[in-house]
N, CA, C and O atoms as CSV, one atom per row, in Angstrom:
chain,resi,resn,atom,element,x,y,z
A,1,MET,N,N,-12.143,-16.759,1.275
A,1,MET,CA,C,-11.369,-16.731,0.054
A,1,MET,C,C,-10.091,-15.933,0.315
A,1,MET,O,O,-10.160,-14.749,0.644
A,2,ALA,N,N,-8.936,-16.565,0.172
A,2,ALA,CA,C,-7.659,-15.904,0.440
A,2,ALA,C,C,-7.438,-14.757,-0.534
A,2,ALA,O,O,-7.819,-14.832,-1.703
A,3,GLY,N,N,-6.816,-13.696,-0.035
A,3,GLY,CA,C,-6.482,-12.573,-0.884
A,3,GLY,C,C,-7.606,-11.576,-1.094
A,3,GLY,O,O,-7.453,-10.635,-1.872
A,4,THR,N,N,-8.724,-11.759,-0.423
A,4,THR,CA,C,-9.806,-10.800,-0.564
A,4,THR,C,C,-9.857,-9.890,0.644
A,4,THR,O,O,-9.317,-10.204,1.705
A,5,ALA,N,N,-10.513,-8.760,0.465
A,5,ALA,CA,C,-10.638,-7.796,1.552
A,5,ALA,C,C,-11.999,-7.122,1.425
A,5,ALA,O,O,-12.198,-6.260,0.569
A,6,THR,N,N,-12.929,-7.520,2.281
A,6,THR,CA,C,-14.249,-6.899,2.259
A,6,THR,C,C,-14.531,-6.083,3.506
A,6,THR,O,O,-15.360,-5.174,3.484
A,7,VAL,N,N,-13.837,-6.408,4.605
A,7,VAL,CA,C,-14.006,-5.681,5.863
A,7,VAL,C,C,-12.637,-5.431,6.472
A,7,VAL,O,O,-11.656,-6.090,6.128
A,8,GLY,N,N,-12.589,-4.459,7.389
A,8,GLY,CA,C,-11.318,-4.143,8.018
A,8,GLY,C,C,-11.483,-3.526,9.381
A,8,GLY,O,O,-12.590,-3.388,9.902
A,9,LEU,N,N,-10.354,-3.161,9.942
A,9,LEU,CA,C,-10.289,-2.443,11.206
A,9,LEU,C,C,-9.347,-1.258,11.039
A,9,LEU,O,O,-8.275,-1.378,10.446
A,10,LEU,N,N,-9.756,-0.133,11.562
A,10,LEU,CA,C,-8.912,1.052,11.613
A,10,LEU,C,C,-8.772,1.419,13.081
A,10,LEU,O,O,-9.743,1.807,13.731
A,11,VAL,N,N,-7.569,1.293,13.592
A,11,VAL,CA,C,-7.298,1.513,15.018
A,11,VAL,C,C,-6.356,2.701,15.139
A,11,VAL,O,O,-5.307,2.729,14.496
A,12,THR,N,N,-6.717,3.676,15.951
A,12,THR,CA,C,-5.811,4.790,16.217
A,12,THR,C,C,-5.398,4.759,17.680
A,12,THR,O,O,-6.175,4.407,18.567
A,13,LEU,N,N,-4.144,5.140,17.898
A,13,LEU,CA,C,-3.511,5.037,19.211
A,13,LEU,C,C,-2.730,6.316,19.480
A,13,LEU,O,O,-2.113,6.879,18.576
A,14,GLU,N,N,-2.762,6.765,20.708
A,14,GLU,CA,C,-1.994,7.947,21.126
A,14,GLU,C,C,-1.008,7.504,22.201
A,14,GLU,O,O,-1.408,7.088,23.288
A,15,ALA,N,N,0.289,7.595,21.887
A,15,ALA,CA,C,1.316,7.191,22.846
A,15,ALA,C,C,1.359,8.150,24.025
A,15,ALA,O,O,1.145,9.352,23.868
A,16,LYS,N,N,1.635,7.613,25.204
A,16,LYS,CA,C,1.904,8.465,26.354
A,16,LYS,C,C,3.189,9.242,26.079
A,16,LYS,O,O,4.060,8.754,25.359
A,17,PRO,N,N,3.320,10.436,26.637
A,17,PRO,CA,C,4.544,11.220,26.423
A,17,PRO,C,C,5.790,10.408,26.779
A,17,PRO,O,O,5.868,9.802,27.848
A,18,GLY,N,N,6.760,10.406,25.864
A,18,GLY,CA,C,8.003,9.687,26.090
A,18,GLY,C,C,7.945,8.203,25.794
A,18,GLY,O,O,8.967,7.524,25.893
A,19,ARG,N,N,6.791,7.676,25.435
A,19,ARG,CA,C,6.658,6.234,25.195
A,19,ARG,C,C,6.576,5.887,23.707
A,19,ARG,O,O,6.244,4.756,23.349
A,20,GLU,N,N,6.874,6.850,22.849
A,20,GLU,CA,C,6.746,6.625,21.409
A,20,GLU,C,C,7.589,5.442,20.927
A,20,GLU,O,O,7.100,4.610,20.164
A,21,ARG,N,N,8.822,5.361,21.355
A,21,ARG,CA,C,9.684,4.250,20.921
A,21,ARG,C,C,9.129,2.918,21.400
A,21,ARG,O,O,9.176,1.928,20.670
A,22,ASP,N,N,8.603,2.883,22.622
A,22,ASP,CA,C,8.008,1.652,23.142
A,22,ASP,C,C,6.792,1.235,22.312
A,22,ASP,O,O,6.582,0.048,22.064
A,23,VAL,N,N,5.995,2.214,21.885
A,23,VAL,CA,C,4.836,1.917,21.039
A,23,VAL,C,C,5.306,1.352,19.703
A,23,VAL,O,O,4.729,0.388,19.200
A,24,GLU,N,N,6.341,1.941,19.131
A,24,GLU,CA,C,6.865,1.440,17.860
A,24,GLU,C,C,7.350,0.002,17.988
A,24,GLU,O,O,7.079,-0.823,17.115
A,25,GLU,N,N,8.059,-0.303,19.062
A,25,GLU,CA,C,8.522,-1.676,19.293
A,25,GLU,C,C,7.339,-2.620,19.492
A,25,GLU,O,O,7.350,-3.748,18.999
A,26,PHE,N,N,6.331,-2.162,20.205
A,26,PHE,CA,C,5.134,-2.974,20.406
A,26,PHE,C,C,4.457,-3.273,19.065
A,26,PHE,O,O,4.093,-4.417,18.792
A,27,LEU,N,N,4.290,-2.246,18.236
A,27,LEU,CA,C,3.652,-2.457,16.937
A,27,LEU,C,C,4.487,-3.393,16.068
A,27,LEU,O,O,3.932,-4.266,15.400
A,28,ASP,N,N,5.796,-3.230,16.065
A,28,ASP,CA,C,6.669,-4.116,15.292
A,28,ASP,C,C,6.505,-5.567,15.737
A,28,ASP,O,O,6.577,-6.483,14.917
A,29,SER,N,N,6.287,-5.775,17.026
A,29,SER,CA,C,6.168,-7.140,17.556
A,29,SER,C,C,4.851,-7.805,17.149
A,29,SER,O,O,4.695,-9.014,17.316
A,30,GLY,N,N,3.909,-7.032,16.620
A,30,GLY,CA,C,2.628,-7.600,16.209
A,30,GLY,C,C,2.690,-8.378,14.912
A,30,GLY,O,O,1.856,-9.254,14.683
A,31,LEU,N,N,3.663,-8.079,14.049
A,31,LEU,CA,C,3.720,-8.731,12.737
A,31,LEU,C,C,3.810,-10.252,12.816
A,31,LEU,O,O,3.049,-10.926,12.121
A,32,PRO,N,N,4.696,-10.825,13.622
A,32,PRO,CA,C,4.730,-12.288,13.687
A,32,PRO,C,C,3.417,-12.896,14.202
A,32,PRO,O,O,3.063,-14.017,13.838
A,33,LEU,N,N,2.707,-12.156,15.040
A,33,LEU,CA,C,1.438,-12.673,15.559
A,33,LEU,C,C,0.381,-12.751,14.463
A,33,LEU,O,O,-0.348,-13.739,14.379
A,34,VAL,N,N,0.290,-11.720,13.621
A,34,VAL,CA,C,-0.709,-11.753,12.552
A,34,VAL,C,C,-0.299,-12.672,11.417
A,34,VAL,O,O,-1.149,-13.112,10.643
A,35,ASP,N,N,0.995,-12.971,11.304
A,35,ASP,CA,C,1.419,-13.949,10.305
A,35,ASP,C,C,0.761,-15.300,10.543
A,35,ASP,O,O,0.585,-16.084,9.610
A,36,ASP,N,N,0.398,-15.570,11.788
A,36,ASP,CA,C,-0.247,-16.839,12.142
A,36,ASP,C,C,-1.762,-16.804,11.995
A,36,ASP,O,O,-2.433,-17.777,12.339
A,37,GLU,N,N,-2.313,-15.705,11.491
A,37,GLU,CA,C,-3.763,-15.576,11.318
A,37,GLU,C,C,-4.118,-15.718,9.838
A,37,GLU,O,O,-3.940,-14.772,9.071
A,38,PRO,N,N,-4.610,-16.868,9.433
A,38,PRO,CA,C,-4.876,-17.079,8.007
A,38,PRO,C,C,-5.931,-16.135,7.427
A,38,PRO,O,O,-5.921,-15.878,6.224
A,39,ALA,N,N,-6.828,-15.620,8.244
A,39,ALA,CA,C,-7.890,-14.746,7.727
A,39,ALA,C,C,-7.500,-13.268,7.727
A,39,ALA,O,O,-8.301,-12.425,7.322
A,40,THR,N,N,-6.289,-12.940,8.171
A,40,THR,CA,C,-5.830,-11.562,8.084
A,40,THR,C,C,-5.158,-11.400,6.725
A,40,THR,O,O,-4.029,-11.845,6.518
A,41,THR,N,N,-5.868,-10.760,5.809
A,41,THR,CA,C,-5.394,-10.604,4.438
A,41,THR,C,C,-4.211,-9.650,4.365
A,41,THR,O,O,-3.228,-9.935,3.681
A,42,ALA,N,N,-4.295,-8.521,5.061
A,42,ALA,CA,C,-3.213,-7.541,5.102
A,42,ALA,C,C,-3.262,-6.832,6.444
A,42,ALA,O,O,-4.335,-6.620,7.009
A,43,TRP,N,N,-2.083,-6.468,6.951
A,43,TRP,CA,C,-1.978,-5.809,8.260
A,43,TRP,C,C,-0.893,-4.753,8.169
A,43,TRP,O,O,0.203,-5.017,7.674
A,44,PHE,N,N,-1.200,-3.553,8.648
A,44,PHE,CA,C,-0.260,-2.442,8.591
A,44,PHE,C,C,-0.189,-1.771,9.958
A,44,PHE,O,O,-1.220,-1.452,10.550
A,45,ALA,N,N,1.024,-1.559,10.457
A,45,ALA,CA,C,1.255,-0.730,11.637
A,45,ALA,C,C,1.749,0.617,11.118
A,45,ALA,O,O,2.668,0.669,10.301
A,46,LEU,N,N,1.145,1.697,11.587
A,46,LEU,CA,C,1.371,3.014,11.016
A,46,LEU,C,C,1.858,4.020,12.058
A,46,LEU,O,O,1.470,3.962,13.224
A,47,HIS,N,N,2.719,4.946,11.614
A,47,HIS,CA,C,3.041,6.121,12.423
A,47,HIS,C,C,2.349,7.288,11.737
A,47,HIS,O,O,2.674,7.622,10.598
A,48,LEU,N,N,1.413,7.898,12.411
A,48,LEU,CA,C,0.600,8.959,11.837
A,48,LEU,C,C,1.206,10.337,12.060
A,48,LEU,O,O,0.684,11.335,11.563
A,49,GLY,N,N,2.298,10.395,12.800
A,49,GLY,CA,C,2.967,11.662,13.093
A,49,GLY,C,C,2.921,11.962,14.583
A,49,GLY,O,O,1.936,11.671,15.262
A,50,GLY,N,N,4.004,12.549,15.078
A,50,GLY,CA,C,4.061,12.881,16.502
A,50,GLY,C,C,3.892,11.637,17.358
A,50,GLY,O,O,4.613,10.652,17.196
A,51,SER,N,N,2.939,11.694,18.263
A,51,SER,CA,C,2.696,10.563,19.168
A,51,SER,C,C,1.495,9.724,18.727
A,51,SER,O,O,0.988,8.910,19.499
A,52,ARG,N,N,1.039,9.923,17.480
A,52,ARG,CA,C,-0.131,9.194,16.970
A,52,ARG,C,C,0.300,8.020,16.097
A,52,ARG,O,O,1.154,8.145,15.220
A,53,TYR,N,N,-0.324,6.876,16.373
A,53,TYR,CA,C,-0.027,5.635,15.662
A,53,TYR,C,C,-1.337,4.994,15.244
A,53,TYR,O,O,-2.414,5.405,15.676
A,54,GLY,N,N,-1.227,3.990,14.405
A,54,GLY,CA,C,-2.427,3.304,13.971
A,54,GLY,C,C,-2.143,1.903,13.489
A,54,GLY,O,O,-0.995,1.518,13.262
A,55,ILE,N,N,-3.203,1.157,13.340
A,55,ILE,CA,C,-3.172,-0.169,12.747
A,55,ILE,C,C,-4.325,-0.221,11.753
A,55,ILE,O,O,-5.447,0.178,12.065
A,56,PHE,N,N,-4.038,-0.716,10.557
A,56,PHE,CA,C,-5.085,-0.942,9.570
A,56,PHE,C,C,-4.921,-2.361,9.071
A,56,PHE,O,O,-3.839,-2.751,8.634
A,57,ASP,N,N,-5.981,-3.126,9.133
A,57,ASP,CA,C,-5.937,-4.494,8.645
A,57,ASP,C,C,-7.241,-4.844,7.954
A,57,ASP,O,O,-8.288,-4.253,8.219
A,58,VAL,N,N,-7.152,-5.825,7.058
A,58,VAL,CA,C,-8.323,-6.221,6.277
A,58,VAL,C,C,-8.484,-7.737,6.299
A,58,VAL,O,O,-7.543,-8.498,6.526
A,59,PHE,N,N,-9.745,-8.132,6.049
A,59,PHE,CA,C,-10.150,-9.532,6.176
A,59,PHE,C,C,-11.151,-9.869,5.076
A,59,PHE,O,O,-11.801,-8.976,4.532
A,60,PRO,N,N,-11.277,-11.147,4.750
A,60,PRO,CA,C,-12.228,-11.521,3.707
A,60,PRO,C,C,-13.687,-11.416,4.145
A,60,PRO,O,O,-14.583,-11.275,3.313
A,61,ASP,N,N,-13.922,-11.488,5.467
A,61,ASP,CA,C,-15.302,-11.487,5.954
A,61,ASP,C,C,-15.341,-11.151,7.450
A,61,ASP,O,O,-14.306,-10.999,8.100
A,62,ASP,N,N,-16.557,-11.041,7.967
A,62,ASP,CA,C,-16.737,-10.711,9.387
A,62,ASP,C,C,-16.137,-11.772,10.307
A,62,ASP,O,O,-15.616,-11.441,11.372
A,63,ALA,N,N,-16.204,-13.039,9.909
A,63,ALA,CA,C,-15.655,-14.111,10.745
A,63,ALA,C,C,-14.148,-13.936,10.920
A,63,ALA,O,O,-13.627,-14.136,12.017
A,64,GLY,N,N,-13.450,-13.568,9.857
A,64,GLY,CA,C,-12.013,-13.333,9.951
A,64,GLY,C,C,-11.691,-12.145,10.828
A,64,GLY,O,O,-10.748,-12.180,11.618
A,65,ARG,N,N,-12.475,-11.093,10.687
A,65,ARG,CA,C,-12.268,-9.898,11.519
A,65,ARG,C,C,-12.536,-10.231,12.980
A,65,ARG,O,O,-11.775,-9.824,13.858
A,66,ASP,N,N,-13.609,-10.967,13.247
A,66,ASP,CA,C,-13.930,-11.341,14.628
A,66,ASP,C,C,-12.842,-12.231,15.231
A,66,ASP,O,O,-12.505,-12.097,16.407
A,67,ALA,N,N,-12.297,-13.137,14.421
A,67,ALA,CA,C,-11.218,-14.004,14.906
A,67,ALA,C,C,-10.001,-13.155,15.283
A,67,ALA,O,O,-9.350,-13.417,16.294
A,68,HIS,N,N,-9.701,-12.156,14.485
A,68,HIS,CA,C,-8.575,-11.267,14.780
A,68,HIS,C,C,-8.828,-10.490,16.068
A,68,HIS,O,O,-7.929,-10.340,16.895
A,69,LEU,N,N,-10.045,-9.999,16.234
A,69,LEU,CA,C,-10.380,-9.222,17.436
A,69,LEU,C,C,-10.287,-10.047,18.715
A,69,LEU,O,O,-10.164,-9.483,19.802
A,70,SER,N,N,-10.344,-11.354,18.605
A,70,SER,CA,C,-10.194,-12.202,19.789
A,70,SER,C,C,-8.844,-12.917,19.784
A,70,SER,O,O,-8.638,-13.860,20.549
A,71,GLY,N,N,-7.925,-12.473,18.925
A,71,GLY,CA,C,-6.622,-13.112,18.786
A,71,GLY,C,C,-5.539,-12.498,19.646
A,71,GLY,O,O,-5.803,-11.691,20.536
A,72,LYS,N,N,-4.314,-12.901,19.357
A,72,LYS,CA,C,-3.154,-12.533,20.171
A,72,LYS,C,C,-2.799,-11.044,20.088
A,72,LYS,O,O,-2.387,-10.452,21.086
A,73,VAL,N,N,-2.955,-10.442,18.918
A,73,VAL,CA,C,-2.624,-9.011,18.796
A,73,VAL,C,C,-3.592,-8.176,19.628
A,73,VAL,O,O,-3.172,-7.277,20.357
A,74,ALA,N,N,-4.877,-8.471,19.519
A,74,ALA,CA,C,-5.866,-7.737,20.301
A,74,ALA,C,C,-5.639,-7.936,21.800
A,74,ALA,O,O,-5.764,-6.998,22.587
A,75,GLU,N,N,-5.307,-9.151,22.177
A,75,GLU,CA,C,-5.027,-9.452,23.582
A,75,GLU,C,C,-3.828,-8.643,24.078
A,75,GLU,O,O,-3.865,-8.085,25.175
A,76,ALA,N,N,-2.775,-8.578,23.280
A,76,ALA,CA,C,-1.585,-7.805,23.658
A,76,ALA,C,C,-1.896,-6.312,23.720
A,76,ALA,O,O,-1.396,-5.608,24.597
A,77,LEU,N,N,-2.719,-5.830,22.795
A,77,LEU,CA,C,-3.088,-4.418,22.779
A,77,LEU,C,C,-3.830,-4.032,24.057
A,77,LEU,O,O,-3.541,-2.997,24.658
A,78,VAL,N,N,-4.769,-4.850,24.462
A,78,VAL,CA,C,-5.518,-4.587,25.691
A,78,VAL,C,C,-4.585,-4.631,26.906
A,78,VAL,O,O,-4.704,-3.806,27.812
A,79,ALA,N,N,-3.668,-5.584,26.923
A,79,ALA,CA,C,-2.761,-5.726,28.064
A,79,ALA,C,C,-1.794,-4.542,28.182
A,79,ALA,O,O,-1.489,-4.102,29.291
A,80,LYS,N,N,-1.311,-4.028,27.048
A,80,LYS,CA,C,-0.314,-2.953,27.060
A,80,LYS,C,C,-0.919,-1.552,27.076
A,80,LYS,O,O,-0.213,-0.579,27.343
A,81,ALA,N,N,-2.214,-1.437,26.795
A,81,ALA,CA,C,-2.841,-0.117,26.661
A,81,ALA,C,C,-2.584,0.797,27.860
A,81,ALA,O,O,-2.181,1.941,27.647
A,82,PRO,N,N,-2.791,0.363,29.106
A,82,PRO,CA,C,-2.590,1.298,30.230
A,82,PRO,C,C,-1.145,1.781,30.356
A,82,PRO,O,O,-0.901,2.901,30.806
A,83,GLU,N,N,-0.201,0.952,29.967
A,83,GLU,CA,C,1.215,1.282,30.093
A,83,GLU,C,C,1.698,2.227,28.982
A,83,GLU,O,O,2.500,3.126,29.237
A,84,LEU,N,N,1.211,2.022,27.756
A,84,LEU,CA,C,1.775,2.714,26.602
A,84,LEU,C,C,0.950,3.865,26.055
A,84,LEU,O,O,1.498,4.791,25.456
A,85,PHE,N,N,-0.361,3.819,26.252
A,85,PHE,CA,C,-1.226,4.751,25.537
A,85,PHE,C,C,-1.912,5.756,26.449
A,85,PHE,O,O,-2.291,5.436,27.576
A,86,ALA,N,N,-2.067,6.978,25.943
A,86,ALA,CA,C,-2.684,8.062,26.704
A,86,ALA,C,C,-4.174,7.816,26.920
A,86,ALA,O,O,-4.754,8.310,27.887
A,87,ALA,N,N,-4.784,7.063,26.031
A,87,ALA,CA,C,-6.206,6.700,26.121
A,87,ALA,C,C,-6.363,5.324,25.497
A,87,ALA,O,O,-5.449,4.817,24.847
A,88,GLY,N,N,-7.512,4.734,25.697
A,88,GLY,CA,C,-7.770,3.441,25.082
A,88,GLY,C,C,-7.733,3.537,23.570
A,88,GLY,O,O,-7.984,4.604,23.010
A,89,PRO,N,N,-7.423,2.433,22.901
A,89,PRO,CA,C,-7.396,2.459,21.442
A,89,PRO,C,C,-8.788,2.748,20.873
A,89,PRO,O,O,-9.799,2.280,21.397
A,90,ASP,N,N,-8.816,3.524,19.795
A,90,ASP,CA,C,-10.059,3.790,19.080
A,90,ASP,C,C,-10.147,2.755,17.955
A,90,ASP,O,O,-9.445,2.867,16.950
A,91,ILE,N,N,-11.001,1.757,18.125
A,91,ILE,CA,C,-11.117,0.645,17.184
A,91,ILE,C,C,-12.410,0.810,16.396
A,91,ILE,O,O,-13.506,0.806,16.956
A,92,ARG,N,N,-12.253,0.956,15.083
A,92,ARG,CA,C,-13.425,1.136,14.216
A,92,ARG,C,C,-13.495,0.016,13.191
A,92,ARG,O,O,-12.522,-0.269,12.493
A,93,LYS,N,N,-14.653,-0.608,13.114
A,93,LYS,CA,C,-14.901,-1.588,12.059
A,93,LYS,C,C,-15.252,-0.829,10.790
A,93,LYS,O,O,-16.080,0.082,10.809
A,94,VAL,N,N,-14.617,-1.209,9.685
A,94,VAL,CA,C,-14.847,-0.530,8.414
A,94,VAL,C,C,-15.177,-1.552,7.333
A,94,VAL,O,O,-14.813,-2.724,7.430
A,95,ASP,N,N,-15.870,-1.087,6.308
A,95,ASP,CA,C,-16.123,-1.882,5.117
A,95,ASP,C,C,-15.152,-1.426,4.038
A,95,ASP,O,O,-14.946,-0.225,3.861
A,96,VAL,N,N,-14.561,-2.357,3.323
A,96,VAL,CA,C,-13.628,-2.042,2.258
A,96,VAL,C,C,-14.432,-1.881,0.962
A,96,VAL,O,O,-15.135,-2.799,0.540
A,97,ARG,N,N,-14.322,-0.729,0.353
A,97,ARG,CA,C,-15.049,-0.446,-0.897
A,97,ARG,C,C,-14.278,-0.938,-2.105
A,97,ARG,O,O,-14.876,-1.424,-3.064
A,98,ALA,N,N,-12.950,-0.820,-2.073
A,98,ALA,CA,C,-12.103,-1.273,-3.174
A,98,ALA,C,C,-10.717,-1.556,-2.615
A,98,ALA,O,O,-10.287,-0.924,-1.649
A,99,ALA,N,N,-10.025,-2.501,-3.221
A,99,ALA,CA,C,-8.685,-2.844,-2.749
A,99,ALA,C,C,-7.847,-3.382,-3.902
A,99,ALA,O,O,-8.365,-4.014,-4.822
A,100,LYS,N,N,-6.558,-3.123,-3.837
A,100,LYS,CA,C,-5.608,-3.744,-4.746
A,100,LYS,C,C,-4.633,-4.526,-3.877
A,100,LYS,O,O,-3.888,-3.945,-3.087
A,101,LEU,N,N,-4.643,-5.820,-4.024
A,101,LEU,CA,C,-3.782,-6.687,-3.235
A,101,LEU,C,C,-2.876,-7.479,-4.179
A,101,LEU,O,O,-3.236,-7.720,-5.331
A,102,PRO,N,N,-1.695,-7.886,-3.688
A,102,PRO,CA,C,-0.814,-8.689,-4.546
A,102,PRO,C,C,-1.435,-10.030,-4.896
A,102,PRO,O,O,-0.825,-10.826,-5.610
């Protein structure tokens, strides 16, 4: 069902020293990729402060979340992780308790 959000992903990322701008450009480049994912209800690239970044996205169901995890953004994240990040991404599956969507 379009426009619903029952499950999500919370991803935290730590940029390597001096690579903050590269991480920001990488995150910005993810938006067109998720635009092509019909089951991604909402997607946010976040700057958490300093060298910490994050991604928060929501999906109508587990199938949509699983499709995203095997999609182009996840593939790019895995490919760029050694170059841009101090450690591997911390990817947490979350359940959405309440949401307000347009």
